[in-house]
C-alpha positions as CSV (number, residue, x, y, z in Angstrom):
1,M,10.7,-35.2,-18.6
2,I,8.0,-34.8,-15.9
3,Y,10.0,-32.2,-14.0
4,Q,10.4,-30.1,-17.2
5,L,6.6,-30.3,-17.9
6,L,5.7,-29.4,-14.3
7,G,8.3,-26.7,-14.2
8,F,7.1,-25.1,-17.4
9,G,3.5,-25.3,-16.2
10,L,4.4,-23.6,-12.9
11,L,6.3,-20.9,-14.7
12,L,3.1,-20.2,-16.8
13,I,0.9,-20.2,-13.6
14,G,3.3,-17.7,-12.1
15,C,2.6,-15.3,-14.9
16,A,-0.9,-14.9,-13.5
17,H,0.5,-12.1,-11.4
18,L,-0.1,-9.9,-14.4
19,F,-3.8,-10.0,-13.7
20,A,-5.1,-7.3,-11.2
21,G,-7.3,-9.7,-9.2
22,V,-4.3,-12.1,-8.7
23,K,-2.1,-9.1,-7.5
24,T,-4.7,-8.1,-4.9
25,R,-5.1,-11.7,-3.6
26,E,-1.4,-12.2,-3.5
27,T,-0.9,-9.1,-1.4
28,Q,-3.5,-10.4,1.0
29,I,-1.7,-13.8,1.2
30,V,1.6,-12.1,2.1
31,R,-0.1,-10.1,4.8
32,K,-1.8,-13.1,6.2
33,V,1.3,-15.4,6.4
34,Q,3.5,-12.6,7.6
35,G,0.9,-11.9,10.4
36,L,0.8,-15.6,11.4
37,F,4.6,-16.2,11.5
38,K,6.3,-12.9,12.1
39,N,6.8,-13.5,15.9
40,K,9.5,-15.6,17.5
41,P,10.3,-18.4,17.4
42,W,8.8,-18.7,13.9
43,L,10.5,-15.7,12.5
44,T,13.9,-16.7,13.7
45,I,13.5,-20.1,12.1
46,F,12.6,-18.6,8.7
47,Q,15.4,-16.1,8.9
48,E,17.9,-18.8,9.7
49,I,16.9,-21.3,7.0
50,W,16.9,-18.4,4.4
51,F,20.6,-19.2,4.0
52,F,19.8,-22.5,2.2
53,G,18.2,-20.6,-0.7
54,R,21.1,-18.2,-1.1
55,T,23.5,-18.3,-4.0
56,P,26.6,-19.0,-1.9
57,F,25.0,-22.2,-0.5
58,A,24.0,-23.4,-4.0
59,V,27.4,-22.7,-5.5
60,V,29.3,-24.4,-2.7
61,S,26.9,-27.4,-2.9
62,L,27.5,-27.7,-6.7
63,L,31.3,-27.3,-6.3
64,L,31.3,-30.0,-3.7
65,L,29.3,-32.2,-6.2
66,I,32.0,-31.4,-8.8
67,S,34.7,-32.5,-6.4
68,L,33.0,-35.8,-5.7
69,K,31.6,-36.5,-9.2
70,L,33.2,-34.4,-11.8
71,K,30.9,-35.0,-14.8
72,M,27.7,-34.9,-12.8
73,G,28.7,-31.8,-11.0
74,T,29.9,-30.0,-14.1
75,I,26.5,-30.7,-15.8
76,A,24.6,-29.6,-12.7
77,L,26.6,-26.4,-12.5
78,T,26.2,-25.6,-16.2
79,V,22.4,-26.2,-16.1
80,F,22.2,-24.2,-12.9
81,L,23.9,-21.2,-14.4
82,V,21.6,-21.3,-17.5
83,T,18.6,-21.5,-15.2
84,V,19.8,-18.6,-13.1
85,G,20.3,-16.7,-16.4
86,I,16.7,-17.2,-17.3
87,E,15.7,-16.0,-13.8
88,N,17.6,-12.8,-14.3
89,I,16.1,-12.2,-17.7
90,L,12.6,-12.6,-16.2
91,K,13.5,-10.3,-13.3
92,N,14.8,-7.6,-15.6
93,F,11.8,-8.0,-18.0
94,F,9.0,-7.8,-15.4
95,K,10.7,-5.6,-12.8
96,R,8.1,-6.4,-10.2
97,P,8.5,-4.4,-7.0
98,R,9.0,-6.5,-3.8
99,P,6.0,-6.7,-1.5
100,F,7.6,-4.6,1.3
101,I,8.4,-1.9,-1.3
102,A,4.9,-1.9,-2.9
103,H,2.9,-2.0,0.4
104,L,3.9,-0.1,3.4
105,D,2.1,-2.4,5.8
106,I,4.3,-5.4,4.7
107,E,7.5,-5.6,6.6
108,M,10.9,-6.6,5.2
109,L,12.0,-9.2,7.8
110,Q,14.8,-10.8,6.0
111,P,18.3,-10.4,7.5
112,K,19.5,-8.5,4.4
113,S,17.4,-6.3,2.2
114,P,17.2,-7.5,-1.4
115,V,17.8,-5.0,-4.2
116,D,16.7,-6.9,-7.2
117,P,13.1,-7.3,-8.5
118,S,10.6,-9.7,-7.0
119,F,9.6,-12.0,-9.9
120,P,10.6,-14.8,-9.9
121,S,12.1,-15.9,-6.5
122,G,15.7,-16.9,-7.0
123,D,16.0,-18.4,-3.5
124,T,13.1,-20.7,-4.3
125,L,14.6,-21.7,-7.6
126,R,18.0,-22.5,-6.0
127,I,16.6,-24.6,-3.1
128,W,14.3,-26.6,-5.2
129,Y,17.0,-27.2,-7.8
130,L,19.3,-28.6,-5.1
131,A,16.4,-30.5,-3.4
132,L,15.7,-32.4,-6.6
133,I,19.2,-33.2,-7.8
134,L,21.3,-33.7,-4.7
135,P,19.4,-36.7,-3.4
136,V,19.8,-38.4,-6.8
137,A,23.5,-37.6,-6.9
138,A,23.7,-39.1,-3.4
139,G,22.2,-42.4,-4.5
140,N,18.5,-41.7,-4.2
141,S,18.4,-41.6,-0.4
142,G,14.8,-41.4,0.6
143,L,15.7,-39.7,3.9
144,F,17.9,-37.1,2.2
145,L,15.1,-36.4,-0.3
146,T,12.5,-36.0,2.4
147,A,14.7,-33.7,4.4
148,F,15.6,-31.5,1.4
149,L,11.9,-31.3,0.3
150,L,10.9,-30.2,3.8
151,L,13.7,-27.6,3.8
152,A,12.7,-26.4,0.3
153,T,9.1,-26.0,1.3
154,L,10.0,-24.0,4.4
155,V,12.4,-21.7,2.5
156,T,9.7,-21.1,-0.1
157,L,7.1,-20.3,2.6
158,G,9.7,-18.1,4.3
159,R,10.0,-15.9,1.1
160,M,6.5,-14.6,1.8
161,I,6.7,-14.5,5.6
162,L,9.9,-12.4,5.3
163,G,7.9,-10.0,3.1
164,V,10.2,-10.2,0.0
165,H,8.1,-12.3,-2.4
166,Y,4.5,-12.9,-3.6
167,L,3.0,-16.4,-4.1
168,T,3.4,-16.3,-7.9
169,D,7.1,-15.3,-7.4
170,T,7.7,-18.5,-5.5
171,I,5.6,-20.6,-7.8
172,T,7.7,-19.4,-10.7
173,G,10.9,-20.0,-8.8
174,L,9.8,-23.5,-8.0
175,G,8.9,-24.0,-11.7
176,L,12.4,-22.8,-12.8
177,G,14.0,-25.0,-10.2
178,M,12.1,-28.0,-11.4
179,L,12.8,-27.2,-15.0
180,G,16.5,-26.9,-14.3
181,A,16.6,-30.1,-12.1
182,G,14.6,-32.1,-14.7
183,T,17.1,-31.0,-17.4
184,T,20.0,-31.9,-15.2
185,L,18.5,-35.4,-14.4
186,W,17.7,-36.0,-18.1
187,L,21.3,-35.1,-19.1
188,W,22.7,-37.4,-16.4
189,H,20.5,-40.2,-17.6
190,F,21.2,-39.5,-21.3
191,L,24.9,-39.5,-20.6
192,Q,24.5,-42.4,-18.2
193,L,26.1,-40.7,-15.3
194,L,23.7,-42.1,-12.7
């Protein structure tokens, strides 16, 4: 239940992008982090780990979970699809332009240019969802959890460094990922699949 509460709270915080002062500050943040990390080797690292937030990685991970633990994997995939549906509804409702589109001085440094709106960050949602459920499915491995949380943090930071998301986009993506993961973990526990 804690993940759902935190996730919902982060989702609400992410809506702060509707305020003009927050928009201005967020643009400054993207410029700052992009300026700090846009040179090699940093840029290369963030471009390479971007893959872990992508839809194909998430789907393959969840299909692998299904093949290993059918009931757990099926619940995880179902909740994931609902969560991604919510993300798409928010993207289509807010239609927030990406930083590199709205501000000419912000570069698009991602290997492939995104075509959907900026808010919320789907890559952040996917990596945090996986980071919170896969270690539990793997038997609560502390090392696995630590590695996934580090990866999720770097992918999230990379969304701004690559010029494709604002801070509130990633906060909301994190919130949706936590909301989905918390729901998945609750269902696993409720159905005694752990």
